[in-house]
C-alpha positions as CSV (number, residue, x, y, z in Angstrom):
1,M,-16.0,23.5,2.0
2,T,-18.7,21.4,0.3
3,D,-18.7,17.7,-0.4
4,A,-18.4,18.6,-4.1
5,D,-15.3,20.6,-3.4
6,A,-13.8,17.8,-1.4
7,A,-14.1,15.5,-4.4
8,A,-13.0,18.2,-6.8
9,P,-9.4,16.9,-7.5
10,G,-10.9,13.9,-9.3
11,A,-12.6,16.3,-11.7
12,F,-9.3,17.3,-13.3
13,D,-6.6,15.3,-14.9
14,G,-3.3,15.1,-13.0
15,A,-1.5,17.6,-15.1
16,R,-4.1,20.3,-14.8
17,A,-4.4,19.8,-11.0
18,A,-0.6,20.0,-10.7
19,A,-0.5,23.3,-12.7
20,S,-3.2,24.7,-10.4
21,D,-1.2,23.7,-7.4
22,V,1.9,25.4,-8.7
23,L,0.0,28.6,-9.3
24,L,-1.6,28.4,-5.8
25,S,1.8,27.9,-4.2
26,R,3.1,31.1,-5.9
27,I,0.0,33.1,-5.0
28,V,-0.1,31.9,-1.4
29,R,3.6,32.8,-1.1
30,E,2.9,36.3,-2.3
31,E,-0.4,37.0,-0.6
32,A,-0.8,34.9,2.6
33,G,1.6,36.9,4.7
34,R,0.0,40.1,3.7
35,I,-3.5,38.9,4.5
36,V,-2.4,37.5,7.9
37,G,-0.8,40.9,8.7
38,S,-3.9,42.8,7.6
39,L,-6.3,40.6,9.5
40,T,-4.1,40.7,12.6
41,A,-4.2,44.5,12.6
42,W,-8.0,44.5,12.2
43,T,-8.9,41.7,14.6
44,G,-6.2,42.4,17.2
45,S,-5.5,38.7,17.3
46,F,-2.7,36.9,15.4
47,D,-4.2,33.6,16.4
48,V,-7.5,34.4,14.7
49,A,-5.8,35.8,11.6
50,E,-3.4,33.0,11.1
51,D,-6.0,30.3,11.5
52,A,-8.4,32.1,9.1
53,V,-5.8,32.3,6.4
54,A,-4.7,28.7,6.9
55,E,-8.3,27.6,6.5
56,A,-8.6,29.7,3.3
57,V,-5.6,28.1,1.8
58,L,-7.0,24.6,2.5
59,E,-10.3,25.7,0.9
60,A,-8.5,27.1,-2.2
61,L,-6.7,23.9,-3.0
62,P,-9.7,21.7,-4.1
63,Q,-11.8,24.7,-5.4
64,W,-9.0,26.1,-7.6
65,R,-8.2,22.7,-9.0
66,R,-11.8,22.2,-10.0
67,R,-12.8,25.7,-11.1
68,G,-9.4,27.2,-12.0
69,I,-7.5,30.1,-10.5
70,P,-9.9,33.0,-9.9
71,A,-9.4,36.3,-11.7
72,N,-8.3,38.0,-8.4
73,P,-6.7,35.2,-6.4
74,G,-5.4,37.6,-3.7
75,G,-8.9,39.0,-3.2
76,W,-10.4,35.4,-3.2
77,L,-8.0,34.4,-0.4
78,L,-8.7,37.7,1.5
79,Q,-12.5,37.2,1.4
80,A,-12.3,33.6,2.4
81,A,-10.0,34.4,5.2
82,R,-12.1,37.3,6.3
83,H,-15.2,35.1,6.3
84,N,-13.4,32.5,8.4
85,A,-12.2,35.2,10.9
86,L,-15.7,36.6,11.3
87,D,-17.0,33.1,12.0
88,R,-14.3,32.6,14.6
89,L,-15.1,36.0,16.2
90,R,-18.8,35.3,16.4
91,R,-18.0,32.2,18.5
92,E,-15.9,34.2,21.0
93,K,-17.8,36.7,23.2
94,R,-14.7,38.6,24.1
95,Y,-14.3,39.7,20.4
96,R,-17.8,41.2,20.0
97,E,-16.5,44.7,20.0
98,K,-13.9,43.9,17.4
99,L,-16.5,42.1,15.4
100,A,-18.7,45.2,15.3
101,Q,-15.7,47.2,14.2
102,L,-14.9,44.8,11.4
103,V,-18.5,44.7,10.1
104,A,-18.7,48.5,10.2
105,E,-15.4,49.0,8.4
106,P,-14.8,46.1,6.0
107,T,-11.8,47.7,4.2
108,V,-9.1,45.1,4.8
109,T,-6.8,45.0,1.8
110,A,-4.2,42.6,0.5
111,G,-1.1,43.3,-1.5
112,G,-1.2,47.1,-0.9
113,P,1.7,49.1,-2.4
114,D,2.3,51.4,0.6
115,V,2.8,49.0,3.5
116,D,4.2,45.5,3.4
117,E,2.3,43.7,6.2
118,R,4.6,40.7,5.9
119,L,7.6,42.4,7.6
120,P,6.0,43.1,11.0
121,L,4.4,39.6,10.8
122,L,7.9,38.1,10.1
123,F,9.4,39.9,13.1
124,G,6.5,38.7,15.3
125,C,7.0,35.1,14.2
126,C,10.8,35.4,14.9
127,H,10.5,37.0,18.3
128,P,13.3,35.8,20.6
129,A,10.9,34.6,23.2
130,L,9.9,31.7,20.8
131,S,12.1,28.7,20.3
132,A,14.0,28.3,17.1
133,D,11.7,25.4,15.9
134,A,8.7,27.5,16.7
135,Q,10.0,30.5,14.8
136,L,10.6,28.4,11.7
137,A,7.3,26.6,11.8
138,L,5.3,29.8,12.5
139,T,7.1,31.7,9.7
140,L,6.4,28.9,7.2
141,R,2.8,28.8,8.2
142,A,1.9,32.5,8.7
143,V,4.2,34.3,6.3
144,C,4.7,31.7,3.5
145,G,1.3,30.1,3.8
146,L,2.5,26.4,4.0
147,T,0.1,23.9,5.5
148,T,1.0,21.8,8.5
149,D,1.6,18.8,6.3
150,Q,3.9,20.8,4.0
151,I,5.9,22.1,6.9
152,A,6.3,18.6,8.3
153,R,7.6,17.3,5.1
154,A,9.8,20.3,4.5
155,T,11.4,20.2,7.9
156,F,11.6,16.4,8.2
157,S,9.2,16.3,11.1
158,T,5.8,15.0,11.9
159,Q,2.5,16.8,11.4
160,E,1.7,16.4,15.1
161,A,5.1,17.9,16.2
162,V,4.6,20.9,13.8
163,A,1.0,21.5,14.9
164,Q,2.1,21.5,18.6
165,R,4.9,24.0,17.9
166,I,2.5,26.3,16.1
167,V,-0.1,26.1,18.8
168,R,2.4,26.7,21.6
169,A,3.9,29.6,19.7
170,K,0.6,31.3,19.2
171,R,-0.4,30.8,22.8
172,K,2.9,32.3,23.9
173,I,2.4,35.3,21.5
174,A,-1.1,35.8,23.1
175,A,-0.1,35.2,26.7
176,A,3.1,37.4,26.6
177,G,1.5,40.1,24.4
178,I,4.3,39.7,21.8
179,P,3.7,42.5,19.3
180,I,3.3,41.8,15.6
181,R,5.4,44.8,14.5
182,I,8.9,45.9,13.4
183,P,11.0,46.5,16.6
184,E,12.3,49.9,17.6
185,A,15.7,51.1,16.2
186,E,17.7,50.2,19.3
187,S,16.7,46.5,19.1
188,L,16.2,46.2,15.3
189,L,19.7,44.9,14.5
190,A,19.5,41.9,16.9
191,R,16.1,41.0,15.7
192,V,17.1,41.3,12.1
193,D,19.7,38.6,12.7
194,I,17.1,36.3,14.1
195,V,14.9,36.8,11.1
196,L,17.8,36.3,8.7
197,T,18.8,33.1,10.5
198,V,15.3,31.7,10.2
199,I,15.3,32.4,6.5
200,S,18.7,30.7,6.2
201,V,17.4,27.7,8.1
202,M,14.5,27.5,5.6
203,Y,16.9,27.3,2.7
204,S,19.1,24.7,4.5
205,E,16.0,22.6,5.3
206,A,15.2,22.4,1.6
207,H,18.2,20.1,1.2
208,L,17.3,17.8,4.2
209,V,14.0,16.5,2.8
210,A,13.9,12.7,2.7
211,G,15.0,11.4,-0.7
212,G,17.4,14.3,-1.3
213,D,15.0,16.4,-3.4
214,A,13.3,19.7,-2.8
215,G,9.8,19.7,-1.4
216,A,7.2,17.6,-3.2
217,D,4.6,20.3,-3.8
218,R,6.4,23.5,-2.6
219,D,9.9,24.6,-3.3
220,L,11.1,25.6,0.1
221,A,14.4,26.9,-1.2
222,E,12.6,29.3,-3.5
223,D,10.3,30.4,-0.6
224,A,13.5,31.3,1.3
225,V,15.0,33.3,-1.6
226,W,11.6,35.0,-2.0
227,L,11.5,35.9,1.7
228,A,15.1,37.2,1.7
229,R,14.1,39.5,-1.2
230,V,11.1,40.8,0.8
231,V,13.3,41.6,3.8
232,A,16.1,43.1,1.7
233,A,13.7,45.3,-0.2
234,A,11.9,46.5,2.9
235,L,15.2,47.1,4.8
236,P,17.5,48.5,2.1
237,R,19.9,50.1,4.7
238,E,20.5,46.8,6.5
239,A,23.7,45.4,5.1
240,E,23.2,41.9,6.5
241,A,19.8,41.7,4.8
242,Q,21.5,42.4,1.5
243,G,24.2,39.9,2.5
244,L,21.8,37.0,3.2
245,L,20.0,37.7,-0.1
246,A,23.3,37.6,-1.9
247,L,24.2,34.3,-0.2
248,L,21.0,32.6,-1.1
249,L,21.0,33.8,-4.7
250,L,24.6,32.5,-5.2
251,H,23.7,29.2,-3.6
252,R,20.5,29.0,-5.7
253,A,22.5,29.8,-8.8
254,R,24.5,26.6,-8.4
255,E,21.5,24.3,-7.9
256,G,21.5,23.2,-11.5
257,G,25.0,21.7,-11.1
258,R,24.5,20.5,-7.5
259,A,21.8,17.9,-8.3
260,V,21.8,16.2,-11.7
261,D,19.2,13.5,-12.4
262,G,18.5,13.2,-8.7
263,E,22.1,12.6,-7.8
264,L,24.2,14.9,-5.7
265,V,27.4,16.4,-7.3
266,L,30.1,17.9,-5.1
267,L,31.3,21.4,-5.9
268,A,34.6,20.4,-7.4
269,A,32.9,18.1,-9.9
270,Q,30.0,20.3,-10.9
271,D,29.4,21.4,-14.5
272,R,29.6,25.1,-14.1
273,S,27.8,25.7,-17.4
274,R,24.7,24.5,-15.5
275,W,24.9,27.4,-13.0
276,D,22.5,30.2,-13.4
277,S,24.5,33.3,-14.5
278,R,21.4,35.6,-14.0
279,L,21.2,34.6,-10.3
280,I,24.9,34.9,-9.9
281,A,24.8,38.5,-11.3
282,E,21.9,39.3,-9.0
283,G,23.7,37.9,-6.0
284,Q,26.8,39.9,-6.8
285,R,24.8,43.1,-7.1
286,A,23.2,42.4,-3.7
287,L,26.7,41.8,-2.2
288,A,28.0,45.0,-3.7
289,R,25.0,46.9,-2.2
290,A,25.9,45.5,1.2
291,A,29.5,46.6,0.8
292,T,28.5,50.2,0.2
293,L,26.8,50.3,3.6
294,R,30.2,49.6,5.3
295,R,28.8,47.4,8.1
296,P,30.4,44.0,7.7
297,G,28.8,40.9,9.2
298,R,28.5,37.1,8.9
299,W,26.0,36.9,6.1
300,Q,28.1,39.2,3.9
301,L,31.2,37.1,4.6
302,H,29.4,33.9,3.9
303,A,28.2,35.5,0.6
304,A,31.7,36.6,-0.3
305,I,32.9,33.1,0.1
306,A,30.1,31.8,-2.2
307,A,31.0,34.6,-4.7
308,C,34.6,33.3,-4.8
309,H,33.4,29.9,-6.0
310,C,31.0,31.5,-8.5
311,D,33.8,33.7,-9.9
312,A,36.1,30.7,-10.7
313,R,35.5,29.4,-14.2
314,T,36.8,26.0,-13.1
315,A,37.3,24.3,-9.7
316,A,41.1,24.6,-10.2
317,E,40.9,28.4,-10.6
318,T,39.3,28.9,-7.2
319,D,41.1,31.5,-5.2
320,W,41.5,29.3,-2.1
321,L,43.8,31.8,-0.3
322,Q,41.0,34.4,-0.6
323,V,38.5,31.9,0.6
324,L,40.7,31.0,3.6
325,T,41.1,34.7,4.4
326,L,37.4,35.3,4.3
327,Y,36.9,32.3,6.7
328,D,39.4,33.8,9.1
329,M,37.4,37.1,9.0
330,L,34.2,35.2,9.4
331,L,35.4,33.6,12.7
332,A,35.1,37.0,14.3
333,Y,31.3,36.9,13.6
334,D,30.5,33.2,13.4
335,A,32.9,30.7,15.0
336,T,30.5,27.8,15.0
337,P,32.0,24.3,14.6
338,V,30.5,24.0,11.1
339,V,32.1,27.2,10.0
340,R,35.4,26.0,11.4
341,L,35.0,22.7,9.6
342,N,34.4,24.5,6.3
343,R,37.5,26.6,7.0
344,A,39.5,23.4,7.4
345,V,38.5,22.4,3.9
346,A,39.8,25.7,2.6
347,L,43.0,25.2,4.7
348,A,43.6,21.9,3.0
349,E,43.7,23.6,-0.4
350,V,46.2,26.2,0.9
351,A,48.4,24.4,3.4
352,G,47.7,20.8,2.6
353,P,45.6,18.0,4.1
354,A,47.9,17.3,7.1
355,A,47.4,20.8,8.5
356,A,43.7,20.6,7.8
357,L,43.4,17.2,9.5
358,T,44.7,18.7,12.8
359,E,41.9,21.3,12.6
360,V,39.3,18.7,11.8
361,D,40.4,16.5,14.7
362,A,40.0,19.4,17.1
363,L,36.3,19.5,16.2
364,R,35.6,15.9,17.2
365,T,33.7,16.6,20.4
366,A,31.5,19.2,18.7
367,L,30.8,17.4,15.5
368,E,31.2,13.6,16.1
369,R,27.5,13.0,15.4
370,S,27.6,14.9,12.2
371,H,28.0,12.9,9.0
372,L,29.7,15.9,7.4
373,W,32.6,15.9,9.9
374,H,33.2,12.2,9.2
375,A,33.1,12.7,5.5
376,V,35.5,15.6,5.6
377,R,37.8,13.7,7.9
378,A,37.7,10.7,5.5
379,R,38.8,13.0,2.7
380,M,41.8,14.3,4.7
381,L,42.8,10.9,5.8
382,R,42.7,9.5,2.3
383,E,44.8,12.4,1.0
384,V,47.5,11.7,3.6
385,G,47.6,8.0,2.7
386,R,45.6,6.6,5.7
387,Q,43.2,4.6,3.5
388,D,41.8,2.1,6.1
389,E,41.0,4.9,8.5
390,A,39.4,6.9,5.7
391,L,37.1,4.0,4.7
392,A,36.0,3.6,8.4
393,E,35.1,7.3,8.5
394,D,33.1,7.1,5.3
395,L,31.2,4.1,6.7
396,V,30.3,6.1,9.8
397,A,29.2,9.1,7.6
398,L,27.0,6.7,5.6
399,E,25.4,5.4,8.8
400,L,24.7,8.9,10.2
401,T,23.1,10.6,7.2
402,A,19.3,10.1,6.4
403,N,19.4,12.0,3.1
404,E,19.1,9.5,0.3
405,A,21.1,11.5,-2.2
406,E,24.0,11.9,0.2
407,R,23.8,8.2,1.1
408,R,24.1,7.3,-2.6
409,L,27.1,9.6,-2.9
410,L,28.8,8.2,0.2
411,A,28.1,4.6,-0.9
412,A,29.7,5.2,-4.2
413,R,32.7,6.6,-2.4
414,V,32.9,3.6,-0.1
415,G,32.5,1.2,-3.1
416,G,35.0,2.9,-5.3
417,G,37.5,4.4,-2.9
418,Q,37.0,7.9,-4.2
419,A,38.0,11.1,-2.5
């Protein structure tokens, strides 16, 4: 990158630079994973490929702001990444043979219609030998094309911590010979669940960014929905892949009512006319596809619960008995404390707050450091008339949450005594 390129952002007004960045984010999302996959296959090194593409993305940011989006943006990224990979290989003697092969057969392609290189790359990034934090960071970097700074902001971490996770993960891939490929049929199901979990975490992380808003220059929730679509399209016979896609689409559909003018609105109070009916319909179709495969699982049940809320024209029309039944079924697949806490909320609607409070209290040890547990307990206490205890729980919830939108909501509740 030249000095002129480094100064390039100043050559544009802010609006034009912002428009260029939005287009770059979309193109990187669509192409970066493909290019990493292609270069990994050609160089035989995930490390070389991932670094080369990351450098290409950083080069694109100032150049595309100054010169505009190129006519073939995927090809531009591919050539820049390939050039970076060749430079890296030239510096490493052990890759001389590969370098000769690359120079002799320069036919790496991006975005080809026959093979989606992102899927084996995604399975490689989500290998069970890697920690959960490393899986997420590596997926965001290699498959979605986010920079280290973007990942740090999106996951509420530091650049140094993210960089260390990525470096350690790539070293482990190299040292352990972790393959960048889709696993064999006998182990595919277990690995699919890891991949789907990482995508779900991506979506959840989008709501944990400081300030309560989605990512500043990259919509992490949209990245997660996009990645769920990639997996569901590539694995049409995997019911849980369809289930996760349905879940994220149904959650995404409610975003317009969840956050209004920067303020968080709870489900019962949301204006349902702000929900995206197109995404709801797409999510329901994905859930129906999953049902035809007759292999139930946790993501399908989570999606079915979300569909119950989307089906209700008003909060009062929610079929809470069906929601509770679905949670009871879900416990066979996902009995985590958070699921049990959500079930208690449904139980309160069916059997009353006293019964739900018993279930919430049973989760104290597991969730006492969670602001959500204290907020839910405050609601139950308030509904059974124990106002002073409810206020104390809301104050603890307020202290425990770092999300500014949630803090404002809890502060309003504390100030006004609202349920």
